[in-house]
C-alpha positions in Angstrom: 75.9 92.9 89.8 78.4 90.0 89.9 75.4 87.7 90.4 73.8 89.0 87.3 76.9 88.2 85.4 77.0 84.7 86.9 73.3 84.2 86.0 74.0 85.3 82.4 71.8 88.4 82.6 74.7 90.7 81.9 78.0 90.1 80.2 81.2 91.2 81.9 81.5 94.0 79.5 78.0 95.2 80.2 78.6 95.0 84.0 81.8 97.1 83.7 80.0 99.8 81.8 77.4 100.1 84.6 80.0 100.8 87.4 81.1 104.3 88.2 84.5 105.0 89.7 82.8 107.1 92.3 80.7 104.1 93.4 83.9 102.1 93.8 85.6 104.8 95.8 82.6 105.0 98.1 82.6 101.2 98.5 86.3 101.3 99.5 86.0 104.3 101.8 84.0 104.0 105.0 80.9 106.3 105.0 81.5 109.5 106.8 80.4 113.1 106.5 80.8 116.2 108.7 77.3 116.8 110.0 76.0 120.3 110.8 79.3 121.8 111.5 80.2 125.5 110.8 82.3 125.8 107.6 85.7 127.3 108.2 87.0 127.4 104.6 87.1 125.7 101.3 89.9 124.3 99.2 90.6 121.4 96.9 90.0 117.9 98.2 92.9 115.8 97.1 92.7 112.7 99.4 89.2 111.6 100.2 87.7 110.7 103.5 86.6 112.6 106.6 88.8 113.1 109.8 88.7 115.3 112.8 91.2 116.3 115.4 93.1 119.1 117.1 94.7 121.8 115.0 98.5 121.8 115.0 100.8 124.0 113.0 104.1 122.2 112.7 105.3 118.6 112.0 106.8 118.4 115.5 103.5 119.5 117.1 101.7 116.8 115.1 104.1 114.1 116.4 103.8 115.4 120.0 100.0 115.4 119.8 99.9 111.9 118.5 102.3 110.7 121.2 100.0 112.4 123.7 97.0 110.4 122.5 95.3 113.1 120.3 94.4 113.0 116.6 96.2 116.0 115.1 95.1 117.9 112.0 98.3 119.3 110.5 97.8 122.8 109.0 100.7 124.4 107.1 101.2 126.9 104.2 102.8 124.0 102.2 104.4 120.7 103.2 108.0 119.7 102.5 109.9 116.4 102.7 111.1 117.2 106.2 107.5 117.4 107.3 106.9 113.6 106.7 106.9 112.7 110.5 104.0 115.1 110.9 102.1 113.7 108.0 102.5 110.2 109.4 101.2 111.4 112.7 98.3 113.4 111.4 94.7 112.3 111.0 94.3 114.9 108.3 96.4 117.6 106.5 95.4 121.0 105.3 97.7 123.3 103.3 97.1 126.8 102.1 99.0 126.3 98.9 99.2 123.3 96.6 96.9 121.2 94.5 96.3 117.7 93.3 99.9 117.1 92.4 101.5 119.0 95.3 103.8 117.3 97.8 101.0 117.2 100.4 98.5 115.6 97.9 100.9 113.0 96.6 102.2 111.9 100.0 98.8 111.9 101.8 97.2 109.8 99.1 100.0 107.3 99.4 99.6 107.2 103.2 95.8 107.1 103.2 95.5 110.4 105.1 92.6 112.9 104.5 93.9 116.1 102.8 92.6 119.5 101.6 94.9 121.9 99.7 94.7 125.2 97.8 92.6 127.1 100.3 90.5 129.8 98.6 89.2 131.7 101.6 91.7 131.2 104.5 95.3 131.9 105.2 97.8 130.1 107.4 99.7 132.3 109.8 102.7 130.6 111.3 103.8 133.6 113.3 100.7 133.4 115.6 100.3 130.4 114.7 96.7 130.1 113.4 94.4 129.5 110.5 92.6 132.7 109.5 89.4 132.2 107.6 88.1 135.2 105.6 85.7 137.1 107.9 85.8 134.6 110.8 87.6 133.9 114.0 91.0 132.2 113.7 91.6 128.6 114.5 94.4 128.2 117.0 96.5 125.3 118.3 94.3 122.8 120.1 91.1 123.9 118.5 89.1 121.0 117.1 88.5 120.9 113.3 87.1 118.4 110.8 88.4 117.9 107.3 86.5 116.5 104.4 89.0 115.5 101.7 86.3 114.4 99.4 84.6 117.8 98.9 87.5 120.0 100.0 85.9 121.6 103.0 87.3 122.3 106.5 84.8 122.7 109.4 85.1 124.2 112.9 84.5 121.6 115.6 84.8 117.8 115.8 82.6 114.9 114.8 80.0 114.0 117.4 81.7 110.6 118.0 85.3 109.5 117.5 85.2 108.7 113.9 88.0 109.0 111.4 87.3 107.7 107.9 90.4 107.7 105.7 91.0 106.5 102.2 92.5 103.1 103.2 96.1 103.9 102.4 98.7 101.4 101.1 96.7 98.4 102.3 93.5 99.2 100.4 91.8 96.0 99.3 88.4 95.3 97.9 85.8 95.1 100.7 83.5 92.5 99.2 83.6 89.5 96.8 81.5 91.5 94.4 84.1 94.2 94.2 86.9 91.6 93.7 84.9 90.1 90.9 84.4 93.4 89.1 88.1 94.2 89.4 89.1 90.8 88.1 86.8 91.3 85.1 88.3 94.7 84.5 91.8 93.1 84.5 90.7 90.6 81.9 89.6 93.3 79.5 92.2 96.0 80.2 94.4 97.1 77.4 97.0 98.3 79.9 98.7 96.8 82.9 98.4 98.6 86.2 101.5 99.1 88.4 101.8 100.8 91.7 103.8 103.9 92.8 105.6 102.4 95.9 108.4 104.1 98.0 108.8 101.5 100.7 108.7 97.7 101.1 105.3 98.0 102.8 103.9 99.9 99.8 105.3 97.2 97.5 103.8 94.4 99.5 100.4 96.1 99.7 100.5 97.0 96.0 101.1 93.4 95.0 98.2 92.3 97.3 96.0 94.9 95.7 96.6 93.6 92.2 99.6 95.6 91.0 101.6 94.0 88.2 104.8 95.7 89.3 106.2 99.0 90.5 105.9 101.8 87.9 107.6 104.4 90.1 109.7 104.2 93.2 110.9 107.7 94.3 114.2 107.5 96.0 113.7 110.9 97.6 110.6 109.5 99.4 112.8 106.7 100.8 114.9 109.3 102.4 112.3 111.2 104.4 111.9 111.5 108.2 115.0 110.6 110.1 116.8 109.8 106.9 116.3 113.2 105.4 119.4 114.6 107.2 121.6 112.1 105.2 120.5 113.6 101.9 120.8 117.2 103.3 124.4 116.5 104.4 125.2 115.2 100.9 123.6 118.0 99.0 125.1 120.7 101.1 128.4 119.1 101.9 131.8 120.2 100.8 133.6 116.9 100.5 134.3 116.5 104.2 134.5 113.2 106.1 131.0 113.9 107.4 129.7 114.0 103.8 131.5 110.7 102.9 130.0 109.1 106.0 126.5 110.3 105.0 127.0 109.0 101.5 128.0 105.5 102.8 125.0 105.5 105.1 122.6 106.6 102.3 123.9 103.8 100.1 123.3 101.2 102.9 119.8 102.2 103.7 118.8 102.3 100.0 120.3 98.9 99.4 118.4 97.4 102.3 115.1 98.8 101.1 115.8 97.9 97.5 116.4 94.3 98.6 113.0 94.2 100.5 111.1 95.8 97.6 112.6 93.5 94.9 111.7 90.5 97.1 108.2 91.8 97.6 107.8 92.2 93.8 109.8 89.0 92.9 109.5 88.3 89.2 107.7 91.6 88.5 109.2 94.9 87.2 110.4 97.5 89.7 111.1 100.9 88.2 113.3 102.9 90.6 113.8 106.5 89.8 117.0 108.4 90.6 116.7 111.2 93.1 114.5 114.0 91.9 114.0 116.5 94.7 114.5 120.2 94.0 117.7 120.9 95.9 116.2 123.9 97.7 114.0 121.6 99.8 117.1 120.4 101.6 118.8 123.7 102.0 118.7 126.0 105.1 116.4 128.9 104.8 118.7 131.6 103.4 116.5 134.5 104.5 116.5 133.3 108.1 120.2 132.8 108.1 120.8 136.3 106.7 118.6 137.9 109.4 120.4 135.9 112.1 123.8 137.0 110.7 122.6 140.7 110.6 121.3 140.5 114.1 124.6 139.1 115.3 126.6 141.8 113.6 124.4 144.5 115.2 123.9 143.0 118.6 127.2 141.2 119.0 125.6 137.8 119.5 126.5 134.4 117.9 125.4 134.3 114.3 124.9 131.2 112.0 127.8 129.0 111.1 129.8 130.8 108.4 130.1 127.6 106.3 126.4 126.9 106.4 125.6 130.5 105.4 128.2 130.4 102.6 126.8 127.1 101.3 123.2 128.4 101.4 124.3 131.5 99.4 126.2 129.5 96.9 123.4 127.0 96.2 120.5 129.4 96.2 118.5 129.3 93.0 116.0 131.8 91.5 113.6 129.0 90.3 114.6 125.7 91.9 111.9 123.7 90.2 113.6 124.5 86.9 117.1 124.1 88.3 119.2 121.4 90.0 116.9 118.4 90.3 116.6 115.0 88.7 119.6 113.7 86.7 121.2 117.2 87.1 121.8 116.3 90.7 123.8 113.4 89.6 125.8 115.4 87.0 126.8 117.9 89.6 127.4 115.3 92.4 128.8 112.1 90.8 129.3 110.5 94.2 125.6 110.8 94.9 124.7 109.2 91.6 127.3 106.4 92.3 125.8 105.7 95.7 122.3 105.2 94.2 123.5 103.0 91.4 125.7 100.9 93.7 122.9 100.4 96.1 120.6 99.1 93.4 123.2 96.9 91.8 124.2 95.3 95.1 120.5 94.8 96.1 119.8 93.1 92.8 122.8 90.8 93.2 121.9 89.9 96.8 118.3 89.0 95.8 119.4 86.9 92.8 122.0 85.0 94.9 119.3 84.1 97.4 117.3 82.5 94.5 115.0 85.4 93.8 114.0 86.8 90.4 114.6 90.6 90.7 113.5 92.7 87.8 114.8 96.2 88.5 114.4 99.1 86.0 116.3 102.3 86.4 114.4 105.5 85.6 116.2 108.7 84.9 114.2 111.9 85.7 114.2 115.4 84.2 115.9 114.2 81.0 116.5 117.0 78.5 119.4 115.6 76.3 120.0 112.0 75.2 123.6 112.1 76.4 122.3 112.1 80.0 121.2 108.5 79.4 124.7 107.7 78.1 126.2 109.0 81.2 123.9 107.0 83.5 124.5 103.8 81.4 128.3 104.2 81.8 128.0 104.8 85.5 125.8 101.8 85.9 128.3 99.6 84.1 131.0 100.8 86.5 128.7 99.9 89.4 128.3 96.4 88.1 132.1 96.0 87.7 132.7 97.2 91.3 130.2 94.6 92.5 132.2 91.9 90.8 130.2 91.7 87.5 131.0 92.7 84.0 130.1 95.6 81.8 127.8 93.2 79.9 125.5 93.1 82.9 122.8 95.7 82.9 119.2 96.5 83.7 116.6 98.4 81.6 117.2 102.1 81.7 114.2 104.4 81.1 113.8 108.1 80.4 111.1 110.2 82.0 109.1 112.3 79.5 108.4 115.2 81.8 110.0 118.2 80.0 108.6 119.4 76.7 112.1 119.0 75.2 112.2 115.3 76.2 108.9 114.9 74.4 110.2 116.6 71.3 113.4 114.5 71.1 111.8 111.2 72.2 113.0 109.6 69.0 116.6 110.2 69.9 115.9 109.1 73.5 114.5 105.8 72.2 117.8 105.0 70.6 119.4 105.0 74.1 116.5 104.1 76.4 114.8 100.8 77.0 111.5 102.4 78.1 109.8 105.7 78.5 107.8 106.8 81.5 105.5 109.8 81.1 105.7 112.0 84.1 102.4 113.8 83.5 102.7 116.1 86.6 105.8 118.0 85.5 105.0 117.7 81.8 101.6 119.4 82.5 103.2 122.1 84.7 106.0 122.8 82.2 103.7 122.6 79.2 101.3 125.1 80.7 104.0 127.2 82.4 102.2 126.8 85.8 103.5 126.2 89.3 101.5 123.3 90.6 101.8 124.5 94.1 100.5 128.0 93.4 98.2 127.9 90.4 95.2 126.1 91.9 94.8 128.5 94.8 93.9 131.6 92.9 94.7 131.5 89.1 92.9 128.3 88.1 89.7 129.1 90.0 89.5 132.5 88.4 90.1 131.1 84.9 87.3 128.6 85.6 84.9 131.3 86.9 85.5 133.4 83.7 85.0 130.3 81.5 88.5 130.6 80.1 89.1 126.9 80.9 86.7 124.2 81.9 88.9 122.2 84.3 92.3 122.4 86.0 95.0 120.8 83.9 96.5 119.4 87.1 93.3 117.4 87.7 92.2 116.5 84.1 94.1 115.3 81.2 94.8 118.1 78.6 94.5 116.0 75.5 95.0 118.9 73.0 98.2 120.3 74.6 100.0 117.8 76.8 98.3 114.9 75.0 99.7 116.1 71.7 103.2 116.2 73.2 102.7 112.6 74.4 101.4 111.5 71.0 104.3 112.9 69.2 106.8 111.5 71.7 105.4 107.9 71.7 104.9 107.8 68.0 108.5 109.0 67.4 109.9 106.5 69.9 108.0 103.5 68.4 109.2 104.6 64.9 112.8 104.2 66.1 112.3 101.2 68.4 109.0 99.4 68.1 109.6 97.3 71.2 110.3 100.1 73.6 108.2 100.1 76.8 105.9 103.0 77.5 104.1 103.8 80.8 102.6 106.8 82.7 103.2 107.4 86.4 101.8 110.9 87.0 98.5 111.7 88.7 96.7 111.7 85.3 97.2 108.0 85.1 93.6 107.4 86.1 92.0 110.0 83.8 90.0 108.1 81.2 91.2 110.4 78.4 94.8 109.7 79.3 94.1 105.9 79.5 92.3 106.1 76.1 95.3 107.8 74.5 97.8 105.3 75.9 95.6 102.3 74.7 95.4 103.9 71.3 99.1 104.4 71.1 99.8 100.8 72.3 101.5 101.7 75.6 102.1 99.1 78.3 101.0 100.4 81.7 99.7 103.0 84.0 101.0 103.5 87.6 99.3 105.1 90.6 99.4 105.3 94.4 98.5 102.2 96.3 95.2 103.6 97.5 94.1 104.3 93.9 94.9 100.8 92.5 91.3 99.6 92.5 90.1 102.7 90.6 93.0 102.4 88.1 92.1 98.7 87.4 88.4 99.6 86.9 89.2 102.5 84.6 91.7 100.7 82.4 89.1 97.9 81.9 86.2 100.2 81.2 88.1 102.4 78.8 89.4 99.4 76.8 85.9 97.9 76.6 84.4 101.2 75.5 87.0 101.5 72.8 86.4 98.0 71.5 82.7 98.6 71.4 83.2 101.8 69.5 85.3 100.0 66.9 82.7 97.2 66.6 80.0 99.7 66.0 81.8 101.3 63.1 
């Protein structure tokens, strides 16, 4: 097709209109299917590709299998931040719960792992442990399975030859000059810039190589996974002890070092770094298990759990953690944690600038509900600059995430305090619909689709009438107050043509997506903009 453009047979706009995003995905994903294997169960394919390996049922087992030379397929009810080592070791991931915006889906897409979530006809039993398909023999540890993350199917048995075809991960790049030419053409016509969601220096470097114009979302909680997860756990559950202070100091140091590397990788380009946004319960000990252990100790006279740990778990337990202490609320309740994040970012910016670099950090505040939260962050940021030897006049852009309905409704007031707005479409959709994104796509959404109550899952497809209306109202109100305010979107809907169309119409600035999806994002933004221009020309 690129040759036809070079020969003058097609214009660039004509050529862009003939390319389907599915074609691009296939071009960037090595061909691979699961041939003639018995089907175990069906779910939602959230990270494309095909991979096979031995079934394992814990992150530790996945790491051990990888160290032993095997390709593990990690099977869990749901993944949590502490499972990251297992996700890194796995060839594929299968979760009973979840959906396209669940923890497993977001992380595996960024890592380039194959993933199926929201199983419809199987259950994960960790007591055995095994995967129990409806009406079939269970899959036990060591059994070979194949996962197709493109169609959402899990098969019994392995591929006939050693063959794992993943999505490409953070290092995804066009595989042929023709693809590079198409993407370059899309960039020339696009009405929105394309940034990358990057949580590590490696992601940042790969994103820039793949054509990203900056980082639209860096999730600090994703920088504190694996071995670093214990630092955050100690801070969130600590009681002001010396151990907590030591964990805070170490957390600040590791963040600063990574911020330095990421700012250098994106030198001269914007880097939006989001304050911590993990639901606190993900880092708390399991209260039910602690209570059982305490009861058994009382009855049997054994050693029970640490009383301080049990008391802390009881004190911090929440009925609905996703609507509780997360985002900026963590910083409000734990000022030292907020200070550590801001100090790390200010120090990193200063170190890069003193080395002759051109860092362009942006501070993103999650789960905003009242404008005064931005005032609090701006004051704490000014203090961090003063502590580093600067002045209160020094600053960086501060943005508010529009991910609660209230934030959308008060966007005009937020715009008086924020330098940019970032639409977090995952949470805005979940809260707008009143759905749990980890549960709804397993049973509720499929039933609604079967009955014709809805056409598509709102987690997968942009809801223009509901969520879109909230975004229209928010962006319009923000521009009315501050015409130059920056606007972007960093949720999983960033690649949906309907969402892209709305943002182009509103005059927004960028979309941001995982590294592996950058090529599709670049193509989509170019195609949508061309189609809109042609529509206006035809009027």
